[in-house]
C-alpha positions in Angstrom: 0.0 0.0 0.0 1.1 3.6 -0.7 1.9 5.6 2.4 -0.2 8.7 3.2 2.2 11.4 2.1 2.9 9.7 -1.2 -0.8 9.4 -1.9 -1.2 13.1 -1.2 1.6 13.9 -3.7 0.0 11.7 -6.3 -3.4 13.3 -5.9 -1.8 16.7 -6.5 -0.1 15.7 -9.7 -1.5 17.4 -12.8 -2.2 15.4 -16.0 0.3 15.9 -18.7 -0.8 18.1 -21.6 0.8 16.2 -24.4 -0.6 15.5 -27.8 -2.0 12.0 -28.2 -1.4 12.1 -31.9 2.3 12.8 -31.4 2.6 10.0 -28.9 1.1 7.5 -31.3 3.9 8.0 -33.8 6.3 6.0 -31.7 4.1 4.3 -29.2 0.5 3.8 -30.4 -0.3 2.0 -27.2 0.5 5.0 -24.9 -2.8 6.8 -25.3 -4.7 4.6 -22.8 -5.7 6.0 -19.4 -2.9 6.0 -16.8 -3.6 4.8 -13.3 -3.4 7.6 -10.8 -0.3 6.2 -9.1 1.5 6.1 -12.5 1.5 9.8 -13.1 4.4 10.7 -10.8 6.5 8.2 -12.7 5.1 9.0 -16.1 8.6 9.2 -17.6 8.4 5.5 -18.2 5.9 6.1 -21.1 8.5 8.2 -22.8 10.4 5.0 -23.5 13.5 4.8 -25.6 12.5 8.0 -27.5 13.4 10.0 -24.4 16.7 8.2 -24.0 17.6 8.6 -27.6 16.6 12.2 -27.7 18.6 13.2 -24.6 21.6 11.2 -25.8 21.7 13.2 -29.0 22.4 16.5 -27.2 26.0 17.4 -28.2 26.8 19.6 -25.2 29.3 18.4 -22.5 28.9 18.9 -18.8 31.5 20.8 -16.7 34.3 18.4 -15.5 33.9 16.7 -12.2 30.2 17.3 -11.9 28.1 14.3 -10.7 24.5 14.4 -12.1 21.8 14.6 -9.5 23.8 15.7 -6.5 23.2 18.9 -4.5 24.6 22.0 -6.2 25.2 24.8 -3.5 25.5 27.4 -6.3 21.9 26.8 -7.4 18.5 27.6 -5.7 16.4 25.0 -4.0 12.8 24.2 -5.1 10.0 22.2 -3.5 8.4 19.4 -5.5 5.2 21.5 -5.4 7.0 24.3 -7.2 8.4 21.9 -9.8 4.9 20.6 -10.6 4.0 24.1 -11.8 6.3 23.7 -14.7 4.6 21.2 -17.0 4.9 23.1 -20.2 1.5 24.6 -20.0 0.8 28.4 -20.0 4.5 29.2 -20.9 5.6 27.8 -17.6 8.5 25.9 -19.1 9.0 22.2 -18.7 10.9 20.9 -15.6 11.8 17.4 -14.5 13.6 16.0 -11.5 16.5 13.5 -11.1 17.6 12.8 -7.5 18.4 16.3 -6.0 18.5 17.9 -9.5 15.9 20.1 -11.1 16.2 20.5 -14.8 14.6 22.8 -17.4 14.3 20.9 -20.6 12.0 23.4 -22.4 14.3 24.4 -25.3 15.7 20.9 -25.6 12.4 19.2 -26.3 11.4 21.7 -28.9 14.2 20.6 -31.3 14.6 16.8 -30.6 12.7 13.7 -31.6 10.7 12.3 -28.8 10.3 15.8 -27.3 6.5 15.4 -26.9 7.1 12.2 -25.0 9.4 13.9 -22.6 6.4 16.1 -21.7 5.0 13.0 -20.1 7.6 13.5 -17.3 6.9 17.2 -17.0 6.8 18.4 -13.4 7.7 14.9 -12.1 10.6 12.6 -11.2 12.4 10.8 -14.0 14.3 8.5 -11.6 12.4 5.4 -12.6 13.0 6.1 -16.3 16.8 5.9 -15.7 16.3 2.5 -14.3 15.1 1.5 -17.8 17.5 3.5 -19.9 20.6 4.1 -17.9 22.9 4.1 -21.0 24.8 6.5 -23.3 25.7 8.9 -20.5 22.3 10.6 -20.5 22.7 11.7 -16.9 25.6 13.9 -18.0 23.7 15.4 -20.8 20.8 16.1 -18.5 23.2 18.0 -16.1 23.8 20.7 -18.7 20.1 21.7 -18.3 20.3 22.0 -14.5 18.4 24.9 -12.9 18.3 24.0 -9.2 18.0 21.5 -6.3 15.1 19.6 -5.0 14.4 19.6 -1.2 15.7 16.7 0.8 12.2 15.7 2.1 10.9 15.6 -1.5 13.8 13.5 -2.7 13.1 11.0 0.1 9.4 10.9 -0.8 10.0 10.2 -4.5 12.6 7.5 -3.6 10.1 5.8 -1.3 7.5 5.8 -4.0 10.0 4.3 -6.5 11.0 1.5 -4.2 7.4 0.8 -3.1 6.2 0.5 -6.7 9.2 -1.0 -8.4 11.1 -2.9 -5.7 14.7 -3.5 -6.7 14.0 -2.3 -10.2 12.9 -3.7 -13.5 16.3 -5.3 -14.2 16.5 -7.3 -10.9 15.2 -10.5 -12.6 17.5 -10.4 -15.6 19.5 -13.7 -16.1 23.1 -14.2 -15.1 25.7 -13.8 -17.9 29.1 -15.2 -18.8 31.9 -13.2 -17.1 33.9 -13.2 -20.3 31.5 -10.9 -22.0 32.6 -7.3 -22.4 29.7 -5.2 -21.0 28.8 -2.0 -22.9 25.8 -1.2 -20.7 24.3 -3.0 -17.7 20.7 -1.6 -17.8 19.6 -2.6 -20.3 22.2 -5.3 -20.6 24.3 -5.2 -23.8 27.6 -7.1 -24.2 29.9 -8.7 -26.7 32.3 -11.6 -26.5 36.1 -11.1 -26.6 37.4 -11.1 -30.2 39.9 -13.9 -29.4 37.1 -16.2 -28.4 34.6 -15.2 -31.1 36.1 -17.4 -33.9 37.1 -20.4 -31.8 34.2 -22.3 -33.4 32.0 -21.6 -36.4 28.9 -21.6 -34.2 29.0 -19.3 -31.2 28.2 -21.0 -27.8 25.0 -19.6 -26.3 26.8 -18.1 -23.3 29.2 -16.2 -25.5 26.6 -15.0 -28.1 26.5 -11.2 -28.1 23.6 -9.7 -26.1 21.5 -6.8 -27.4 18.7 -5.8 -25.1 16.6 -2.6 -25.3 14.5 -3.3 -22.2 14.4 -5.7 -19.2 14.4 -9.4 -20.0 10.8 -10.6 -19.5 9.8 -13.6 -17.4 7.4 -15.7 -19.5 4.6 -17.8 -18.0 4.4 -20.7 -20.6 0.9 -21.7 -19.2 -0.4 -18.4 -20.6 1.9 -17.7 -23.5 0.5 -17.7 -27.1 1.7 -16.2 -30.3 -1.0 -13.9 -31.7 -1.3 -13.1 -35.4 -3.7 -10.4 -36.6 -4.0 -7.6 -39.2 -4.8 -7.3 -42.9 -6.6 -10.4 -44.3 -6.6 -12.4 -41.1 -10.0 -14.0 -40.9 -12.1 -10.8 -41.1 -10.0 -9.0 -38.6 -10.0 -11.8 -36.0 -6.9 -12.9 -34.2 -5.2 -16.3 -34.6 -3.3 -17.8 -31.7 -0.6 -20.5 -31.5 1.1 -22.0 -28.5 4.8 -23.0 -28.9 3.6 -26.6 -28.8 1.2 -25.9 -31.7 4.0 -24.6 -33.8 6.2 -27.6 -33.0 3.5 -30.1 -33.7 1.7 -28.6 -36.7 4.6 -27.4 -38.9 7.8 -28.9 -40.4 10.9 -28.0 -38.4 13.8 -26.2 -40.1 17.3 -25.4 -38.8 19.0 -22.3 -40.2 22.6 -21.3 -39.4 22.7 -17.6 -39.4 24.9 -14.7 -38.2 23.1 -11.9 -36.4 24.9 -8.5 -36.5 23.9 -5.4 -34.6 23.7 -2.2 -36.8 26.1 -0.6 -34.4 28.9 -3.2 -34.8 32.2 -1.3 -34.9 30.6 1.9 -33.7 33.6 2.6 -31.4 35.8 3.1 -34.5 33.3 5.5 -36.0 33.5 7.6 -32.8 37.2 7.9 -33.4 36.5 10.0 -36.5 33.7 12.1 -34.8 31.6 11.4 -31.8 28.4 9.5 -32.5 25.4 8.4 -30.5 25.0 4.9 -29.2 26.6 2.0 -27.4 30.3 1.8 -28.0 30.4 -1.6 -29.7 33.7 -3.0 -30.8 34.1 -5.6 -33.6 32.2 -8.4 -32.0 28.5 -7.2 -31.9 27.7 -10.2 -34.0 27.5 -14.0 -33.4 26.4 -17.1 -35.2 24.0 -19.8 -34.1 21.9 -22.8 -35.3 18.3 -21.7 -35.0 15.5 -24.3 -35.1 11.9 -23.5 -35.7 9.2 -23.3 -38.3 9.1 -21.1 -41.4 7.0 -18.0 -41.0 5.8 -18.5 -44.6 4.3 -21.9 -43.6 2.5 -20.4 -40.6 1.1 -17.6 -42.6 0.0 -20.0 -45.4 -1.9 -22.1 -42.8 -4.1 -19.1 -42.0 -4.7 -18.3 -45.7 -2.0 -15.6 -46.2 0.0 -16.2 -49.4 2.2 -14.1 -51.7 -0.9 -13.3 -53.8 -2.4 -11.5 -50.8 0.7 -9.3 -50.4 0.8 -8.5 -54.1 -2.9 -7.9 -54.8 -4.4 -7.2 -51.4 -7.1 -9.8 -52.0 -9.5 -10.9 -49.3 -12.6 -12.9 -48.8 -15.0 -10.0 -48.2 -18.0 -9.9 -50.5 -18.7 -6.8 -52.5 -22.0 -6.3 -50.8 -20.5 -6.3 -47.3 -20.1 -3.2 -45.2 -16.9 -1.8 -46.5 -16.0 0.0 -43.3 -15.9 -3.3 -41.5 -13.8 -4.6 -44.4 -11.2 -1.9 -44.7 -8.4 -4.1 -43.6 -9.0 -6.3 -46.6 -8.7 -3.4 -49.0 -5.2 -2.7 -47.9 -2.2 -4.4 -49.5 -0.1 -6.3 -47.1 3.4 -4.8 -47.4 4.9 -5.3 -44.0 5.0 -7.9 -41.2 5.2 -6.2 -37.8 6.6 -8.0 -34.8 6.1 -7.2 -31.1 8.1 -8.6 -28.2 7.2 -9.3 -24.6 10.0 -7.0 -23.5 8.3 -3.7 -22.6 8.5 -0.7 -20.4 6.4 -0.4 -17.3 3.6 1.2 -19.2 3.4 -1.8 -21.5 5.1 -0.3 -24.6 6.9 -3.3 -26.3 9.9 -3.5 -28.4 8.8 -3.7 -32.1 10.1 -3.9 -35.6 9.0 -5.0 -39.1 10.2 -6.6 -42.3 8.8 -6.4 -45.8 6.1 -8.9 -46.6 8.0 -10.1 -49.6 10.8 -11.3 -47.2 8.4 -13.0 -44.8 6.6 -15.0 -47.5 9.6 -16.1 -49.5 10.6 -19.6 -48.3 14.1 -19.1 -49.7 14.6 -16.3 -47.3 14.3 -18.8 -44.4 12.5 -16.5 -42.0 11.9 -18.6 -38.9 9.8 -18.5 -35.8 12.6 -20.1 -33.7 12.2 -22.0 -30.4 15.7 -23.5 -30.2 19.2 -22.0 -30.3 22.1 -24.5 -30.8 19.9 -27.4 -30.0 18.5 -26.0 -26.7 15.5 -23.9 -25.8 16.4 -20.3 -26.6 18.0 -18.7 -23.5 16.2 -15.8 -21.9 18.7 -13.2 -23.1 18.2 -14.3 -26.7 14.5 -14.4 -26.9 12.8 -17.2 -25.0 10.3 -18.7 -25.8 10.1 -17.6 -29.4 12.3 -15.4 -31.6 11.8 -14.3 -35.2 15.0 -15.1 -37.2 15.4 -13.0 -40.3 18.6 -14.2 -42.0 20.7 -11.6 -43.7 18.9 -8.8 -42.0 20.0 -6.4 -39.3 19.7 -7.8 -35.7 17.1 -5.2 -34.8 14.5 -6.9 -36.9 15.2 -10.3 -35.3 12.7 -9.6 -32.6 13.1 -11.5 -29.3 10.4 -12.7 -26.9 8.0 -12.7 -29.9 4.3 -12.6 -28.9 2.5 -10.8 -31.6 2.6 -10.6 -35.5 0.6 -7.9 -37.3 0.2 -7.9 -41.1 -0.1 -4.4 -42.3 0.3 -1.9 -45.1 2.6 0.1 -42.9 5.9 -0.5 -41.1 5.9 -1.1 -37.4 4.9 2.1 -35.6 7.4 1.4 -32.8 10.1 3.8 -31.9 12.8 1.4 -33.0 11.4 1.2 -36.5 10.4 4.8 -36.9 13.0 6.8 -35.0 16.0 4.5 -34.8 18.2 2.2 -36.9 18.3 4.5 -39.9 21.2 6.0 -41.7 22.2 9.6 -42.1 24.5 11.4 -44.5 28.0 12.3 -43.2 27.3 16.1 -43.3 24.4 15.9 -40.8 24.7 15.8 -37.0 22.7 16.7 -33.9 23.7 20.3 -34.0 21.1 20.8 -36.8 17.6 21.3 -35.7 16.3 19.8 -38.9 18.5 16.7 -38.9 15.6 14.3 -38.9 14.5 15.2 -42.4 17.8 13.6 -43.6 17.0 10.2 -42.1 17.2 7.3 -44.5 14.9 4.3 -44.8 14.8 1.7 -42.0 17.8 -0.5 -42.2 17.1 -4.1 -43.4 20.0 -5.9 -45.1 23.5 -5.0 -44.0 26.5 -4.2 -46.2 29.5 -6.4 -46.7 31.7 -6.6 -43.6 34.9 -8.1 -42.3 37.1 -7.7 -39.2 40.3 -9.0 -37.7 39.9 -11.0 -34.5 43.6 -11.9 -34.1 46.0 -10.4 -33.5 44.6 -7.7 -31.2 45.1 -4.1 -31.8 48.2 -2.8 -29.9 49.6 -6.3 -29.3 53.3 -7.3 -29.8 54.6 -9.9 -32.3 57.7 -11.3 -30.7 60.5 -12.7 -32.9 63.7 -14.5 -32.2 65.7 -12.1 -34.3 64.4 -8.9 -35.8 66.9 -9.2 -38.6 65.2 -12.4 -39.8 61.8 -12.8 -41.4 59.0 -14.3 -39.4 55.3 -15.1 -39.8 52.2 -13.8 -38.1 48.8 -15.5 -38.2 45.9 -13.1 -39.0 42.3 -14.4 -38.4 38.9 -12.9 -38.7 35.4 -13.1 -40.1 33.6 -11.8 -43.1 29.8 -11.6 -43.8 27.4 -9.8 -46.1 23.7 -9.1 -45.7 21.0 -10.5 -47.9 22.6 -13.9 -48.1 25.4 -12.7 -50.4 28.3 -15.1 -50.3 31.8 -14.0 -49.4 34.1 -14.7 -52.4 37.4 -13.1 -51.2 39.0 -11.4 -48.2 42.2 -9.4 -48.8 44.8 -8.9 -46.1 47.6 -6.2 -46.0 50.3 -5.8 -43.3 51.9 -2.7 -44.8 49.0 -0.2 -44.6 47.4 -1.2 -47.9 50.4 -1.0 -50.2 50.3 -4.8 -50.9 47.5 -7.3 -50.5 47.2 -11.1 -50.2 44.0 -13.1 -50.3 43.2 -15.0 -47.1 42.1 -18.6 -46.9 38.4 -18.9 -46.5 37.2 -21.7 -44.2 35.1 -24.4 -45.8 32.3 -23.8 -43.3 31.7 -20.5 -44.9 32.5 -21.3 -48.5 30.1 -24.2 -48.8 27.0 -22.2 -48.1 24.3 -22.0 -50.8 24.5 -19.3 -53.3 22.6 -16.2 -52.2 21.6 -18.0 -49.0 24.9 -17.6 -47.2 23.3 -16.5 -43.9 26.3 -17.2 -41.8 29.8 -15.6 -41.6 32.9 -16.9 -43.4 35.9 -17.3 -41.1 39.2 -16.6 -42.8 42.9 -17.0 -41.9 46.3 -16.1 -43.3 49.9 -16.6 -42.3 51.6 -13.4 -43.4 55.4 -13.1 -43.7 57.0 -10.3 -41.7 60.0 -9.0 -43.6 63.4 -8.6 -41.8 63.7 -5.3 -39.9 60.0 -4.7 -39.6 59.1 -2.7 -36.5 55.4 -2.2 -37.0 52.6 -4.0 -38.8 49.7 -2.0 -40.1 47.3 -4.9 -40.7 44.0 -4.4 -42.5 41.3 -6.5 -44.2 38.6 -6.0 -46.7 36.0 -8.4 -48.0 34.3 -8.9 -51.4 30.8 -10.5 -51.7 29.2 -12.4 -54.5 27.8 -9.2 -56.0 31.3 -7.7 -55.9 30.5 -5.2 -53.2 33.7 -4.3 -51.4 34.3 -2.5 -48.2 35.1 1.2 -48.3 38.7 2.1 -47.3 38.0 4.7 -44.7 35.3 5.7 -42.2 34.9 9.4 -42.9 32.8 9.1 -46.1 30.4 6.7 -44.4 30.3 8.4 -41.0 26.9 9.0 -39.6 25.7 10.5 -36.3 24.0 7.2 -35.2 27.2 5.3 -35.7 25.6 2.5 -37.7 26.7 0.6 -40.8 30.4 0.9 -40.2 32.0 -1.5 -42.7 35.2 0.4 -43.5 38.5 -1.6 -43.8 39.3 -2.9 -40.4 42.8 -2.0 -39.1 45.0 -3.2 -36.2 48.4 -2.1 -35.3 51.0 -4.6 -34.1 54.5 -3.9 -32.9 57.4 -6.3 -33.8 59.9 -6.8 -31.0 62.7 -9.2 -30.3 61.9 -11.7 -27.5 63.5 -11.0 -24.1 65.2 -14.5 -23.9 67.0 -13.8 -27.2 68.1 -10.4 -26.1 69.6 -12.0 -22.9 71.4 -14.7 -24.9 73.0 -12.0 -27.0 74.2 -10.1 -23.9 75.7 -13.3 -22.6 
């Protein structure tokens, strides 16, 4: 039960004056009525849009400033005073984080998701940071600081947070392998060490990179069903399948596919100019054997075929009420997926793929229930994950519980306002940057990277005056199922090149259905007297797409789609034992 002083605070909270239409752009489910106790913590509804928007702010905070602590140089406000600043009547828009009071009025006017930030107006955003504590958003918020919140109000809000959310939405996340390099803990995002990534063609489940946008859900299998609805589905009705239904009614297929995050190698792109997003290294990708049923088979079982997507046909009679039959008049162009991972207001992660991809059995789109011969682990989508081979990881929706057939892309934030490319001349300093956003990313470009040796490592030789050999290893992959036909290696900064040996496991994949990576390896001779190796790689796919040589021409403010030549620098030094022998 809520204590008396908290209930009093809740009763005094004003409703947020935000446009429902604008909310529906990213979160169409957010326009339902909020319970009274939810309004003090309304920032949750803002979802990832708020996180992304705040993260885009290019300003830097003064050094040695900890966000949310008391600032003696600023005035102190009561929570009641903060509540007067909800954006209405030119009052400005204020929010609270711990002891900090922040004026975000100008910020929300020029950033995507600004209307959603209004949902936190006059309230605490502490619970929001529990969901989106990534990308240094706290530091960005601190640049907007206008004052301090009274101690008694800070304690009141903290008591409410603990009473409602306990230890936090991430408290029931699964345990993870200690070898993973963690890029953010809430939500959890991590990648395996490069030296372990290519130890086997298929990545062990525990070392498979983890990309979460929200807390990992706990699923009650007694209640779980996959729901399919939308255009052409039995006069607007919903069809449901349990996992056991899928296993028993449809033929099982196993597809070996590499899943790569759009932000793979983002850290390198930040080296050219700062970008927004998690600082992924070269291992935000992994490969697994996924077992499940073809999405095309499941859709065919409910009467959805390629003809429906091309002609928009349905079973409605001409004489029927056309308003009730509007869904049949639309052409099915997209398949939307929703996961069970959601914020506390129920807004789920969502994405979509073109209907042509979903219905083509040669695209091998799976509703998968096994990963490497085991039930899919929680971090990777239990109990059901859509696997879209050759497509960016963001469309391989985990914890799948709903499929919607539509003439439109998914309305989710992650489809509409994220995972898009931008030209290199556009950054967040422009108020109009969003008009330059490209289409939603689907297939990824040709890619390769070096996993051994590590950047900054030392290649020891017995005698620097003699030649030696260094073994270079890595992976190559291309979106859309395009086979890798060549990987070129240079150890002299690109002056000379030598083709690497492609492993059979990658080479023997079917033409234009090469869903998995191609490991490669090369023993490279190090000439006598060499002191430094500037090693780089570039891959060529079956369409003769080749990686660009540098990052600058493909730089984009979101840090996605980095497929420039990968480079590592290695020093060549004489081993200590040999040096001692010479002294003797």
